[in-house]
C-alpha positions as CSV (number, residue, x, y, z in Angstrom):
1,X,-164.4,2.8,101.8
2,X,-161.6,1.1,99.8
3,X,-160.2,-2.0,101.4
4,X,-156.5,-2.4,101.7
5,X,-155.0,-4.7,99.2
6,X,-153.9,-8.0,100.7
7,X,-150.3,-7.5,99.4
8,X,-149.9,-4.1,101.1
9,X,-149.0,-5.7,104.4
10,X,-145.7,-7.0,102.9
11,X,-144.7,-3.7,101.4
12,X,-145.4,-2.1,104.8
13,X,-143.2,-4.6,106.6
14,X,-140.3,-3.6,104.3
15,X,-140.9,0.1,104.1
16,X,-142.3,1.4,107.4
17,X,-139.4,3.7,108.3
18,X,-136.1,2.9,110.0
19,X,-137.7,1.8,113.2
20,X,-140.9,0.1,111.9
21,X,-139.2,-1.7,109.0
22,X,-138.5,-5.4,109.3
23,X,-137.6,-8.4,107.2
24,X,-140.2,-10.9,106.2
25,X,-140.4,-14.4,107.8
26,X,-140.0,-17.4,105.5
27,X,-143.7,-18.0,105.7
28,X,-144.5,-14.3,104.8
29,X,-142.0,-14.4,101.9
30,X,-143.7,-17.6,100.6
31,X,-147.2,-16.0,100.8
32,X,-146.0,-12.7,99.2
33,X,-144.4,-14.5,96.3
34,X,-147.4,-16.7,95.8
35,X,-149.6,-13.6,95.4
36,X,-147.2,-12.2,92.8
37,X,-147.0,-15.5,90.9
38,X,-150.8,-15.8,90.9
39,X,-151.1,-12.4,89.2
40,X,-152.9,-10.9,92.2
41,X,-150.5,-8.0,92.7
42,X,-150.4,-4.7,90.8
43,X,-147.2,-3.8,88.8
44,X,-146.6,-0.7,91.0
45,X,-146.7,-2.9,94.1
46,X,-144.3,-5.4,92.6
47,X,-141.9,-2.6,91.8
48,X,-142.1,-1.1,95.3
49,X,-141.7,-4.5,96.9
50,X,-138.6,-5.4,94.8
51,X,-136.8,-2.2,95.3
52,X,-137.5,-2.1,99.1
53,X,-136.1,-5.6,99.2
54,X,-133.1,-4.6,97.2
55,X,-132.2,-1.7,99.4
56,X,-132.7,-3.8,102.6
57,X,-131.0,-6.9,101.0
58,X,-132.6,-10.4,101.2
59,X,-132.3,-12.5,104.3
60,X,-131.9,-16.3,104.2
61,X,-135.5,-16.7,105.3
62,X,-136.8,-14.5,102.6
63,X,-134.8,-16.3,99.9
64,X,-136.0,-19.6,101.1
65,X,-139.7,-18.5,101.1
66,X,-139.4,-17.1,97.6
67,X,-137.7,-20.2,96.3
68,X,-140.4,-22.5,97.8
69,X,-143.1,-20.4,96.2
70,X,-141.6,-20.3,92.7
71,X,-141.0,-24.1,92.8
72,X,-144.7,-24.7,93.4
73,X,-145.3,-23.2,89.9
74,X,-142.7,-25.2,88.1
75,X,-144.0,-28.4,86.4
76,X,-141.2,-31.0,86.4
77,X,-141.9,-34.4,84.7
78,X,-142.3,-37.2,87.2
79,X,-139.7,-39.3,85.4
80,X,-137.0,-36.7,85.5
81,X,-133.6,-38.2,86.3
82,X,-131.6,-37.5,89.5
83,X,-129.3,-34.6,88.8
84,X,-125.9,-34.4,90.5
85,X,-125.3,-30.7,90.2
86,X,-127.5,-27.6,89.7
87,X,-125.4,-25.0,87.9
88,X,-126.9,-21.5,87.6
89,X,-125.4,-18.9,85.2
90,X,-126.9,-15.4,85.4
91,X,-123.9,-13.0,85.3
92,X,-122.1,-13.5,82.1
93,X,-118.3,-12.9,81.6
94,X,-116.5,-9.7,80.6
95,X,-112.9,-10.2,81.7
96,X,-112.3,-13.8,80.9
97,X,-114.1,-16.4,78.7
98,X,-116.8,-18.6,80.3
99,X,-114.5,-21.4,81.3
100,X,-117.0,-22.7,83.9
101,X,-119.0,-24.1,81.0
102,X,-116.2,-26.6,80.3
103,X,-116.1,-27.6,84.0
104,X,-119.8,-28.4,83.8
105,X,-119.3,-30.4,80.6
106,X,-116.3,-32.2,82.0
107,X,-118.2,-33.3,85.1
108,X,-121.2,-34.4,83.1
109,X,-119.1,-36.5,80.7
110,X,-117.7,-38.4,83.7
111,X,-121.0,-39.7,85.0
112,X,-122.4,-36.9,87.1
113,X,-125.4,-35.2,85.4
114,X,-125.3,-31.4,85.4
115,X,-128.4,-29.2,84.8
116,X,-127.5,-25.6,83.9
117,X,-130.0,-22.7,83.7
118,X,-129.5,-19.0,83.2
119,X,-130.0,-16.0,81.0
120,X,-128.5,-14.6,77.8
121,X,-128.4,-11.0,76.8
122,X,-127.3,-9.0,73.8
123,X,-124.6,-6.9,75.5
124,X,-120.8,-6.8,76.0
125,X,-120.7,-9.9,78.1
126,X,-120.4,-13.6,77.0
127,X,-123.0,-15.9,78.4
128,X,-123.1,-19.7,78.9
129,X,-125.6,-20.1,76.1
130,X,-123.2,-18.3,73.7
131,X,-120.4,-20.7,74.7
132,X,-122.6,-23.8,74.4
133,X,-123.7,-22.7,70.9
134,X,-120.1,-22.5,69.9
135,X,-119.6,-26.1,70.9
136,X,-122.7,-27.2,69.1
137,X,-124.8,-27.7,72.2
138,X,-128.3,-26.1,71.9
139,X,-130.4,-24.8,74.7
140,X,-133.5,-26.9,75.5
141,X,-137.0,-25.6,75.2
142,X,-138.6,-27.6,78.0
143,X,-138.0,-30.0,80.8
144,X,-138.9,-32.9,78.5
145,X,-136.0,-31.9,76.3
146,X,-133.8,-31.6,79.3
147,X,-134.6,-35.2,80.2
148,X,-133.8,-36.4,76.8
149,X,-130.5,-34.4,76.7
150,X,-129.5,-35.6,80.1
151,X,-130.1,-39.2,79.0
152,X,-128.0,-38.6,75.9
153,X,-125.0,-36.6,77.2
154,X,-125.4,-36.0,81.0
155,X,-125.8,-32.3,80.4
156,X,-128.6,-29.9,79.6
157,X,-129.1,-26.1,79.6
158,X,-132.5,-24.5,79.9
159,X,-133.1,-20.7,79.9
160,X,-134.9,-19.3,82.9
161,X,-137.7,-18.0,80.7
162,X,-138.6,-21.6,80.0
163,X,-138.6,-22.5,83.7
164,X,-140.4,-19.5,85.1
165,X,-141.5,-16.7,82.7
166,X,-142.5,-14.5,85.7
167,X,-139.1,-14.9,87.4
168,X,-137.4,-14.1,84.1
169,X,-139.6,-10.9,83.9
170,X,-138.5,-10.0,87.4
171,X,-134.8,-10.3,86.5
172,X,-135.3,-8.2,83.3
173,X,-136.9,-5.4,85.4
174,X,-133.3,-4.4,86.1
175,X,-133.4,-2.6,82.7
176,X,-136.4,-0.6,83.9
177,X,-135.5,-0.1,87.6
178,X,-131.8,0.4,87.2
179,X,-131.0,-2.0,90.0
180,X,-130.6,-5.8,90.3
181,X,-133.8,-7.3,91.7
182,X,-134.2,-10.3,94.0
183,X,-135.0,-12.3,90.9
184,X,-131.2,-12.9,90.4
185,X,-130.9,-14.2,94.0
186,X,-133.9,-16.5,93.7
187,X,-132.8,-17.9,90.4
188,X,-129.4,-18.9,91.8
189,X,-131.0,-20.7,94.7
190,X,-133.9,-22.2,92.8
191,X,-132.5,-25.7,91.9
192,X,-135.7,-26.6,90.0
193,X,-134.7,-30.2,89.5
194,X,-133.6,-30.8,93.1
195,X,-130.1,-31.7,92.3
196,X,-127.9,-33.2,95.0
197,X,-125.4,-30.4,94.9
198,X,-126.4,-26.8,94.5
199,X,-123.5,-24.6,93.3
200,X,-123.7,-20.8,93.4
201,X,-121.3,-18.2,92.2
202,X,-121.6,-14.7,93.6
203,X,-119.9,-11.3,93.0
204,X,-120.4,-9.7,96.4
205,X,-118.8,-11.7,99.2
206,X,-121.4,-10.5,101.7
207,X,-124.0,-12.7,100.0
208,X,-122.1,-15.9,100.6
209,X,-123.4,-16.6,104.1
210,X,-126.9,-15.5,103.1
211,X,-127.1,-18.0,100.3
212,X,-125.4,-20.7,102.5
213,X,-128.0,-20.3,105.2
214,X,-130.9,-20.2,102.7
215,X,-129.7,-23.5,101.3
216,X,-129.7,-24.9,104.8
217,X,-133.3,-23.7,105.4
218,X,-134.3,-25.3,102.1
219,X,-132.8,-28.6,103.3
220,X,-130.5,-28.7,100.4
221,X,-128.3,-31.8,100.9
222,X,-125.1,-30.3,99.5
223,X,-124.4,-26.7,98.6
224,X,-121.4,-24.5,97.9
225,X,-121.2,-20.7,97.5
226,X,-118.2,-18.7,96.6
227,X,-117.1,-15.5,94.9
228,X,-116.7,-16.6,91.3
229,X,-115.1,-14.7,88.5
230,X,-117.6,-12.1,87.3
231,X,-120.2,-13.7,89.6
232,X,-120.3,-17.0,87.8
233,X,-119.5,-20.4,89.2
234,X,-115.9,-20.2,88.2
235,X,-112.8,-20.2,90.3
236,X,-110.3,-17.4,89.7
237,X,-107.0,-19.4,89.8
238,X,-105.0,-16.3,90.7
239,X,-106.7,-15.9,94.0
240,X,-107.5,-17.9,97.2
241,X,-111.2,-18.6,97.5
242,X,-113.4,-19.1,100.6
243,X,-116.1,-21.6,100.1
244,X,-119.3,-21.5,102.2
245,X,-121.0,-24.9,102.1
246,X,-123.8,-27.1,103.4
247,X,-123.3,-30.8,104.0
248,X,-126.5,-32.6,105.1
249,X,-127.6,-29.7,107.3
250,X,-124.2,-28.7,108.6
251,X,-122.6,-25.4,107.7
252,X,-118.9,-25.2,106.9
253,X,-116.3,-23.0,105.4
254,X,-113.0,-23.9,103.7
255,X,-110.3,-22.1,101.9
256,X,-108.8,-23.2,98.6
257,X,-105.4,-21.7,97.8
258,X,-104.6,-19.9,94.5
259,X,-103.2,-22.0,91.7
260,X,-100.6,-19.5,90.7
261,X,-98.0,-18.3,93.2
262,X,-97.6,-14.8,91.7
263,X,-97.8,-11.2,92.7
264,X,-99.8,-10.2,89.6
265,X,-103.0,-11.4,88.0
266,X,-103.5,-12.7,84.5
267,X,-104.6,-9.8,82.3
268,X,-108.1,-9.4,81.0
269,X,-108.5,-11.0,77.6
270,X,-108.2,-8.4,74.8
271,X,-111.3,-10.0,73.2
272,X,-113.6,-12.8,74.4
273,X,-113.0,-15.0,71.3
274,X,-115.2,-18.1,71.5
275,X,-113.2,-19.7,68.7
276,X,-110.3,-19.7,71.2
277,X,-112.6,-21.2,73.8
278,X,-113.6,-24.0,71.4
279,X,-110.0,-24.7,70.4
280,X,-108.9,-25.1,74.0
281,X,-111.8,-27.5,74.6
282,X,-110.8,-29.5,71.5
283,X,-107.2,-29.7,72.5
284,X,-105.9,-27.6,69.6
285,X,-104.6,-24.8,71.8
286,X,-103.4,-24.4,75.4
287,X,-104.5,-21.6,77.7
288,X,-102.8,-21.3,81.1
289,X,-105.5,-19.3,82.8
290,X,-108.4,-21.0,81.2
291,X,-107.2,-24.5,81.8
292,X,-106.4,-23.7,85.5
293,X,-109.9,-22.2,85.9
294,X,-111.6,-25.3,84.4
295,X,-109.5,-27.7,86.5
296,X,-109.8,-25.8,89.8
297,X,-113.6,-25.2,89.4
298,X,-114.1,-28.9,88.6
299,X,-112.0,-29.9,91.6
300,X,-114.1,-27.7,93.9
301,X,-117.3,-29.3,92.6
302,X,-115.9,-32.8,93.0
303,X,-115.0,-32.3,96.6
304,X,-118.3,-30.7,97.4
305,X,-120.2,-33.6,95.7
306,X,-118.2,-36.1,97.8
307,X,-116.5,-37.8,94.8
308,X,-113.2,-37.3,96.6
309,X,-112.3,-36.5,100.2
310,X,-109.7,-33.8,100.0
311,X,-108.5,-30.9,97.8
312,X,-105.4,-32.7,96.6
313,X,-107.4,-35.7,95.3
314,X,-110.0,-33.4,93.8
315,X,-107.3,-31.5,91.8
316,X,-105.6,-34.7,90.7
317,X,-108.9,-36.2,89.5
318,X,-110.0,-33.0,87.7
319,X,-106.6,-32.7,86.0
320,X,-106.9,-36.3,84.7
321,X,-110.4,-35.7,83.4
322,X,-109.2,-32.6,81.6
323,X,-106.3,-34.6,80.0
324,X,-108.8,-37.2,78.7
325,X,-111.5,-34.8,77.6
326,X,-111.0,-35.1,73.8
327,X,-112.0,-38.8,73.7
328,X,-115.0,-38.0,75.8
329,X,-116.5,-35.3,73.7
330,X,-120.0,-35.8,72.4
331,X,-120.7,-32.5,70.7
């Protein structure tokens, strides 16, 4: 008689019909993820598990368990600096340029180290790594390089395949399965260097509270989640934004008003020209939408981090930093 595979119990929890199906507990999610990460699960089981999870949608407990498991397989140097902000980038931009990259650089240049991680694909979107390359900032190959770059500039970018190859493989299964996998969700919540502030941009508003509560379960000191442009951590200055946050264990929500008082939105860029992106950063060109996106995203981060106490001061500080950016450039 063939014994049941130890991973089968977790697939059964997710797929045992409408009445028998249930979500996993945080402890079960941790155990299931550990089995996958240890290579003890067959590919067909992984595919079934991921798609059942995708149809059901992840709970905060499941996200927290997955993140805890993945982090046990990440080898971070003992002498790694304290990071102020964990900035994930997994969506890419297709309507507007990746202005959020400039927000991250602006914050890091003013004394608050930022660690960015994400993916880059060869498709119609523009990714953070593309924008950084245009500015002469190369992706790191390891956490040792991250440490050196943080010491030098206050900012570093590391692709997810250098952090967790298996998590990257899970994300890339989208090409094979045709649906986003929980790998995207886990990566956004991962915070591999345990930064003080975890920022997350999402595309579907329904995920905001799920990510918020997952951050609380993970005992993340500070966290903010909001619907960002294209799913990235970038404010759309044409719209009000609702922020779901965590502050030392307490959940909160707050609304930030639109920057522009208009009845229409800025049009989609005709082409996502990174030369224009670079020229705006260098102060050679002005860009109404782009500059507003950078300043308002920076302001949101500053308030969440506790650098300022209110939205007005946050916006004023971010605007000043933007005006002084040319003299602060290091790349």
